[in-house]
C-alpha positions in Angstrom: -58.7 14.3 -110.9 -59.3 15.6 -107.7 -56.4 15.8 -104.9 -59.1 15.0 -102.1 -58.1 11.9 -100.2 -61.6 10.8 -99.9 -62.3 10.7 -103.2 -61.9 7.0 -104.4 -59.4 6.6 -107.6 -61.2 4.8 -110.5 -61.0 1.3 -110.3 -59.5 -1.1 -113.4 -62.1 -3.9 -114.1 -59.0 -6.2 -114.7 -57.5 -5.4 -111.1 -60.3 -6.6 -109.5 -60.3 -10.4 -108.1 -63.0 -12.6 -108.2 -63.7 -15.6 -106.1 -66.4 -18.2 -106.7 -68.4 -19.8 -103.9 -67.2 -23.1 -103.7 -71.0 -24.3 -102.6 -72.8 -22.5 -105.7 -70.4 -20.4 -108.0 -71.8 -17.4 -107.4 -69.1 -14.3 -106.4 -68.0 -14.1 -102.7 -67.6 -10.3 -101.3 -65.8 -9.4 -98.3 -67.8 -9.0 -95.0 -65.6 -6.7 -92.9 -67.4 -7.1 -89.5 -66.8 -10.7 -89.9 -63.5 -10.7 -91.7 -64.9 -13.7 -94.1 -65.7 -14.1 -97.6 -69.4 -14.2 -97.6 -71.7 -15.6 -100.4 -75.0 -13.4 -100.9 -76.9 -16.3 -102.8 -76.7 -19.2 -101.0 -74.7 -17.7 -97.6 -71.2 -19.9 -97.8 -68.6 -18.1 -95.7 -65.1 -18.6 -95.7 -62.5 -17.8 -93.3 -59.7 -15.6 -94.1 -56.1 -16.7 -92.5 -54.4 -13.7 -90.9 -51.8 -15.4 -88.7 -48.3 -16.8 -89.7 -49.4 -20.1 -89.1 -52.6 -19.9 -90.6 -51.0 -18.5 -94.0 -49.5 -21.4 -96.1 -46.3 -20.2 -98.2 -45.6 -21.9 -101.6 -42.4 -22.9 -103.5 -42.9 -21.3 -106.8 -41.2 -24.1 -109.0 -43.2 -26.7 -107.3 -46.3 -24.6 -107.9 -45.3 -24.7 -111.7 -45.6 -28.6 -111.6 -49.2 -29.0 -110.2 -51.8 -29.1 -112.7 -53.8 -26.0 -113.2 -57.5 -25.5 -111.3 -58.5 -23.0 -113.7 -57.0 -22.4 -117.6 -55.8 -24.6 -120.2 -56.9 -27.9 -120.1 -59.6 -27.6 -117.6 -63.5 -28.0 -117.9 -65.5 -25.2 -119.1 -69.0 -24.2 -120.7 -69.6 -21.3 -122.0 -73.4 -20.2 -122.6 -75.0 -17.5 -124.7 -78.1 -15.2 -123.1 -80.6 -15.0 -125.6 -81.9 -11.6 -124.7 -78.6 -9.5 -124.7 -76.0 -11.8 -126.5 -73.8 -11.9 -123.5 -71.8 -14.8 -122.5 -70.7 -16.4 -119.5 -68.2 -19.4 -118.9 -68.9 -21.6 -116.2 -65.9 -23.3 -114.4 -66.1 -27.1 -113.5 -68.5 -27.7 -110.9 -70.1 -24.0 -111.0 -73.8 -24.3 -111.5 -74.9 -20.5 -111.2 -74.3 -17.1 -112.6 -75.2 -13.7 -113.0 -75.9 -12.0 -116.6 -73.2 -10.1 -116.7 -75.3 -7.0 -118.0 -78.6 -7.9 -116.7 -80.5 -9.0 -113.1 -80.8 -12.0 -114.4 -79.3 -15.5 -113.3 -78.7 -18.7 -115.3 -79.2 -21.8 -113.6 -76.9 -24.6 -115.1 -78.4 -28.1 -116.1 -75.2 -29.6 -116.0 
């Protein structure tokens, strides 16, 4: 591995967080110039809070008592792409997803 500080370190895909668009379900990406998360598919944008007043802190034990928005007990649908056999899981309310290994989109019929 190079010791050059300008060489990016390899990224473990499990460490990368993804944020779904609240309008269409596609993945939001960070726009540095506007400091917002932006959907390249439908144009939705979400401001990232930066002030102490805007950032909310939660009690850990209180959070454990709340029902989860994702995970066990939530509605999901899994589809399998006919051409490549890859599978994509839709969260509740998600209506579109990119095929994992191809330049294709799947639009759900709900």
